[in-house]
N, C-alpha and C positions, 0 to 999 in steps of 0.2 A: 502494498499498501505506501503509495506516494502522495505528499500533502502541496500545496501551495496558498504562496499569504495568501487574504482576499486585497491588500495592497500592491503583488507581485508575483503574479500566473508564470515568471520564471524564476520565481523559486521553487526548491522544490527536496523535500527530506520525510525521512521516513516517519514511520508511523514512528518509532523508537524516539525520534527527535521530538517531534512535534506533542508526546504526551510529557515529554521532560520539560520540555523550552515551549511549556505549552502559551505565549501569546510570541512573535515571529520578532523582530528586530527592528521593521521597519513598524510597528505598531499597528501591523493587520489581524488575521485569523486565519488560523489554521481551515484547509477544506480540500479532499480528496481531487485528485487530479484527475481522477473519472468516479463518477456515480455508478456502478451495476448494478446493472435491474436484476431483479430477483428471477428463476423460474415460472414463468407465469403456472406450469403443472401444480407448485410448491404453493401459489397463491391459492389455485383450483377447488386442491385440496387442504387446506390450513386449517379447516376443524380438527384433522386427526390428531395433531400435531399440539404437544404441550406448549407451558407458557416456556419451560425448559430447552425444549427439544427448537421451539419456535426462534429463542435467544439466540441459539446456534447457529442455526440458522443463516438467520440475519447479519451477525457476529462476522460470523467464517466466511463470509461473501464480503463482505467491506476487507479484512484488516489482510484476507486471503495468508500468507504462508510467514508472516511475520510474526506469529502467535500461532508452533504446529495444533491441530487439530484436536487430538486428545488435552493438548496444555489446555486448551480453549477451552475443552468443556468442561476441563475442574474447575477453571474461573468460574464459569458462567451456573454451574451446578454449586456451588463456594457461596455467590453474590448473592446469585435472586433466589432464593431461598422462604419465600412469601407471593402472594395471588395476587392479581390486583382485578378485581371481580367485574363485569358489567355486572350495574343491579337497575332494573327495568320501574320505574315511576308511573307509568300509565303505557296503552300500547305502541307510544310510540319517542317515547321522550325516557331514556338513558341516564346512569352514574357513571363512569367509570372510576370506581372506585385506588387511589392509590396511594394510600397511608395506610396501609396493611404492613411494612416492614418495619425495622424496630428504631428508627427514629418518629412512626408518623407521621410520612411525609414521600410525595412521590421523591424526593429527591436522595431517597436511599437506591433506588433504583442506579444510577448515574457513581454516588458517591459509592460501594460497595465493589461495584463493576469497575471504576477508577482502580479503585485500592490496590482491589489483588494486579492488574495490570499493571502498574510498579512497582506492585511487591514481586511480579515477578521478574520483569525487566530490569529493578536491579538487587536480583538477591545475590551476583558477585561484585556488588561494588565496592567498595571500601571507603565510599564518603555519603556520610548522614544524608538522607533526599529533606530536607527544608518544602513545607508543603505552605504556597501561604493562602488564604480565604477570607474575602470579603463578600460578609454573610447578610442579607435585610428581613432573615428572620430563619424559615429553613435550612438552607442551604446547608450551612455552619452546622446544624444538630446532623446531619447526613454526616459530615464531614468526618464530623467527632467520632459517629458511631463506627463510620466505617474504617475508618486508620487506627482505632483506639489497638493496642499493643498488636500493629505489624508493623515487624523489627526492618530496625533499614532509616525507619520514616520519624518524622516531628512537624507538628503542623502549628500553624500557628494562626488562628480565628481572628479575623476583627468586625467586632458587632457593633454600632450606632447606639450611644448610651438614649434608655428609655423611650424606645422604637424598636422592640423583639417585646414577645407577650412575657409572660413566665413562665411556661413552661417551654417556650426555648431557649430563653436564656438561662434556663435551668440545663439546658443539653447541650450546651456551648459551655457553661464554669464549670460543671462538676465531676467530669472527668479525671484531670490531674493523667498521670503516668506520661505519654510522648502528646500530648494535643496542651496548647497553650489558648489564652481568650483575653483578647485586650478590647478592650470599652471603649469606642473614639467616641470625645466629644464630639460628634456630626451628625452627617447624613450615610444614608448606603455608598450615595453620591462620591461622598470621603472618601470612606473606607478600601473601593473600590478604586478610587484616585491611588491611593497608596500603595496599593498590592500591584500597579502595573507603575507603578512608577519604580518601583523596587525589581522589578523583572526588566528596566530598561537600566538598571545602572549598573558598569561596568563590575566598576570596583566591589560590589557586593555580591556580585555574581562571581568572581574569583575568591575569594572567600568562602562563601556559600552556595550550597546544590541547590538551586530555587525550582519550582515547578509550584503551579498552580490548581486547585481543588474547586475553581470556581468553573460557570456551563461556560468559557474563555475553551476551555482544554477539551480537545476532542475528545480524548476518552472518556467524557464524564457525558456527550452528545450521543454518540453512539449507541452508548444501553438503551437511553431515553426511548429511542425508535422503538424495542422490543414488545415496550405495552398499548402504541398503539398496533400492530401484525397481533395482539394476544387479542385486541376488545376486538378486531375484524373476527377472525375466529371463532369468539367465543358468538359472534352477527350472525356466524354462515353458522354456525351447528341449531338457529331458532330462526335460518329460512331469510335471513333478512341478508343480502346483498348493497343496497345502497347505504350511504353513511356521513354526514357531517357530524366535527368533530368540532367543539367548541371549550376553547382554553381558554384557564384564568393567565395572565401576558405581562410582565416586569421586565425581568431581563432579555423576553423574548427563543430562550432555550430551549423549554417547553413545547411553542409550537413549531418551533425550530427544528427542533426533531420530529417531526409530525412529518414533516414539509419538507424534509430528507428521507422518510418513508415513504410520501408518498410517490418523489422523483423515483424510488429501489423500484416503486410496481405497486406500492397499498393502491386502489382503486377508492380514495376517497375524491365524494362530490364536491366537497368545499370545506376552509375552513374558517371559523369566526373568531378572532381575538377579542376579549372579553379587559378590560381594562378598567379602574380608580382613574382617579384625576390626572396620575401621571401619565396621560395623554401624548405626548412625544407622536409615539407612530399610528395613533387615532390623524391626528392633524398632518403628518406628512399622507397616507394613502386620500387623506380628501382635497391637500392640494401640492403636495407634490415639491413641498417644503419641508428637508429637516431641520427642526430651531427644536433641539431642548433645550429644557426648564432645571431650573434646579425644582430637584423631586419634595414632593410633597408628606406631612405624614396621614395615613387615613388608615381604616380598622383593617384593613388585607395586607398587611403590613410588609412580607413578603412582597408584594406587587410596587414597593416604594421607588421608580428607579425611574430618574428624570431623562437617561441618556443608554436606552438599553444596549450591551453590547453586542447581543447576538442579533443585532439588527444587522450588521453587517454583511450577518450568513446567509439570509435570509434574503438580500439583495442580488449578492450573488449567483443563489440559486440561479433565482430569473432574472440573470442576464441586468441585474441594474435597472429593468424597464416597468415603469410605475404600472404599466399594462397589464401587463404579466402579474402583478401583483395584487391588482382587484383584481383579476380574470379568479383567483383561488381564493383570496384573504376578506375575508368583510371584517369589522372592528366596530367594538362598542364602547362607552364609554358611559362610568355611573359614579355619583358620588355618594360620601357616607351613609346617608338618610335612605336611600334607594337599596343600596343594600343592606340594611339592615329589615326593612320592609324586605325583601327577597329570601331572609332568614328567616321571617314569620313565615307568609308566603310557602315557604318547604317544608314547614314544619307541621304549617295548619292545615294543609290541599295535600300532602303524603306522607306526615308524623314521622318525614327526615330533617336532622340535626343534620346540618352544616357550616360550614367554617365562610369568615367573610370571601375568601376566594372562591370559592365554590359555589355561593348567590350571585356571584357577578360571572360567571360560566355560567347560572342557567337563565340572569335575566339576557345577557347578550342570546343565548339560543333560543329566547324567547322571542326576539328582537327577529334576530333573522328567520326564524320560523313563519313571522309575521306578514314577512315579506314574500316571499318564499312557499305559496300554497300547494306545493310537490311532494310528495308520499315518499318518505324516506324515515332510517333512522335515526334519530339527533339527541349525541352522545355528547353532557359535559361532562370535564374530568372534573372531579371533588384531591384537588392534590396536598389535603393534610385535613387530619385527623381534627374534629372540633374541641378535642380535650385541649388545643394546645391555644385558645383563645375564651379562654374565664372574660375579660374585660372586654369584648366584640360582639360579644352572643348576649342577649336578653335575658335576665337570672331565670324564668320560670323554665324560656328554652332550655339553658344549660343547665338546671336542673336534670335533664330526661337522660344527659349524655352519661354512657358507659364506660372510665379510661381502658385504655387497652392493661394488660399486665407492663404493673415497671413504672404506669408513670407517672403513679402518685409517689415512687415512692424515690424518684427524686429530690422534693421537697423537703426531702430531710438532709440534702447532702451539703458540705459545704462552697460556700460559689470562692471560684477559683479562678481570680480576671485579675489584671492592672490595668488603669486610669491610662488612656495614651490622647494628645493632641492634636490638634488636626495639623500637624506639625511632619512633612516626609525625615529632618533631619534627626526628630527625636525615635520616629516610626528606623528610621536605619539604624540608629545608635544601639536602642534596643537588641532588633536582631544583630550584630558586633556583639553586644557587650554580652548577649546572651546565648554564645555556641556554645 
């Protein structure tokens, strides 16, 4: 598998190089030189395969010989050891639940797969692998869980102070061992900027072996395609062939993975991106002008991203042509009031408790359906367990939440986090002084 930078299509690196040097020096993002198409017979009979079998087929098709298939099979079976069920709310509307992994968020797919891939490639290395990650909520918990105790790695997580939920913060800050947390006096965009600057710091990269665990890393994007294929397999088993996926979108890695799956041959009718008031991409799709703004805090905090990194990947997939993008993606934006109303509607109409991100996807799915009165399965993605958002869900609804095993145990653990100003000099000093 060879990859190029979105800023330089003449550049070519190996999959291993792209995994460890997750951000090219030219500040683009890595993309596959060739996006292979899956065997149409596999797609036709996809309902016959398990999630792990689908994941192995998709991963091996993309990665090729960079990881021998037997080794890749072990990685997949170890990393993807939980389900992602489609649950129908009515005859046409279903929810793809992606929170059944150890950190109760969809990012378990990417983080667990990536940590195993990094462990596989670094097993013979003699230098500690320093993983830097910025999080707006769920990424950090998934990465912490995925990398906890992985030999030869150390993870530093930057998160915005006061802008993640209680359970999210506990997942970031109660691990110890090889997991470190920095509580940044700023926004997610500030955290992300610090991480990106570190990757482009020559001095720091000489001293430390740096890599990223954000969705900018190609090893995070690949496994997120798995659950789109798995959802389609579940639909096929029920005789459904036409599907529209609606995705709550912040940094646009999740929907980017769906679009990569589409390019590999997954027969998706359309994608819908639901955003909170951080609406950089919806404004771009409407106007053709990309004008990022500072992120605004909302109930759907994992989507509080003013300048989504993965959007350049999506543009690259469709040749940076606005007409092509609008042909496959629609987008809708909702504020906190609408988000709260949607959570109540889901509860009262379907007895379904959803997190704020899921509620936004539900609203966007409804809006698209109202504008396109044709027959298809409308599947919206539930990206996090509602237990992670006690502050954002009305009390009478939240009391119906059943905590997953282990979630309540986090509250009794001490917080292990260090404060950090929005200062690259301070961040660099921390990394160099704590080697």
